[in-house]
N, C-alpha and C positions, 0 to 999 in steps of 0.2 A: 515558423516552427519557434516553439521555446527553447531550444539551442541555439537562439538566434540570441533570446536574452541573457543567458548565461555564457562565462568564458568557460573555457574547456578546465578551468583549473578549479571549477567549481564541482566537478564531478568526476569519476573514475568512467573512462571509454564504455565500461559494461552498461553503464546504466542509458548511456544516450538512446537506446531504442524506448525505454518507459518515458522517460523524457519528452521523446517524440510522440508520445502517445497520451501526455498529460492534456487534462482537459483546461484549452488554453485562454482564459478568461479572468484569469490572476491566480494566485493559489488559493485564498480564503474561500473566492465564489466558486472556483475549482470543485473545492472539497466539498461545499455545500449543493452545487449540483450533481456531482456525483452519487451525495447521500440519495438525495430524490430519486435519480435516476436508477441506480441500482437496489435502492428496494421496493420500488418498483419490479424491476425485471423479476427480482427474488419472488418478490408473492404471486408473480403468473407464471413462476417455473412449475411444470406439472411435476406432480408428485413422485411419480415412476423416475424421475429424471434425478430426485435427489443421492441417491445411492449409485448411479451408474459412471461406469467408466468408459471409456469407448475402447480399450485394449486392456488387455492384463499388465500390470504393472504403473498402467497411470492412475493417476488421484480420482477420487471422486467428486463429485459437483460438493457434496460436504468438505470433502478434503480441500478442493481449492479456495473455498469460502472460508475455512479455520486459516486457510496460508493466508492470504488476503488480511485478514485481522490480525495474525501473528507479524507477519512482515509490516503492516500499520504500527504496531507497537512498537516491535523495534525502531521503524526510521522515525516516528516520532519522539521516542526516549532519545534518539541520536540530536534530533532538532534542540529539545529540550537542554541537553546537556550542551551543547555547542551555542545553544542561544541564550544561555546563562554563564556563559565564559569559560565553560570547564574546558581544560585543553589536554586531558587526560584523553589517551588514544582510545577509542572501543571498537572492542572486538566484533569479528564476523557471527552469524550464524548459519547452523546449517539448517537449511529448509527440510531436507526431508527427514532427519531426525525429529525437526519439531511436529511434522504431519505425522510422523508414526507416533510419537508420545503424545498427539493432541486427542485421538483415538474420537474423531470427529464421529465415525459409523458408532458411537455409543450414543451420541446428541441428538436433540431433534433437529429438525429441520427450524425450526423454529426459537429454538433457543442460540441457534448460531446466527439468524437476522437479528435478534433483540442482542446480542454481544457486537455485533458489527456495528448497528445503530450505535450503541453507548459506546464503542470506540472511536467512532466518527467524530460523534459528538463532544467526545474531549478533545479529540486531534483540530476540529473548527475552534474550539475555545483558546486552545495553546494556541495557535498559529494568529488568533487574534489579536494576541496577546504580545505579539513580537511587531515592533517597529519597522521600519525600512532599513535602518542601521543596523537591527540583528539579522534581518533577514539577509545582511551580507555579509554574514561571520562565518568564518571557515574553521574546521577541526577534521580531524581523523579518525575515520571509522574503516574498517576492515582492510586498513594498511594502507588507504587514499585519503588525499584530502576530498574536502566536502563542504557545500553552504550549506546554511540553513534554508536558503528558497530552495535551492536544488531537491532538499528532503522533501519538501511539498510538493513538487512539481512528481518527484516519484513516487509518490503513495499514489498521485491519482493516476499517472501511468502507468504504474503495476497492475493497480486494479481495474484499468481501461483494456490491458492486454489480454487479464485471466476472464474479462468476461467477452473479449472477442474470440478466446481460445472456445469458452462453453458454446457461444454461439455458432461455432464453425463445427466443433467434434463433437457436442452432446447433446443438443437437440436436433 
């Protein structure tokens, strides 16, 4: 398990579920593997499922994809700030507000896939720039301590969590 590689001081317990779902072949490799797997999965998603929500008040597949994109941007930004030695505590974000303001329903699924791919490639480049020492740097985000490497695992684990939800509840 990934949590065996990290100390409990490197992440808030809330993120343990995501970290345990992270692609467990290393952060950089996991980001690249997930890019390929998610792009393949999304390209085969039936068109009628793009705007589907399994219950009233639940996000659509488009909403979930935009949420994954937004969360990755936030987590990668945190990794950038901490990785560059910025000790400023970083604020949290309200995911439901982001989804509502993101207006995924007004976008094509193809544009969301393109944005996902661009953001992931940028995240891969960022994590490739971090050496082993940088990955261990600690900072504060959402009121809790977090390491750069924990953020990398959170990114893939968060994405894997939502892909599992789509497979179980949307298809």
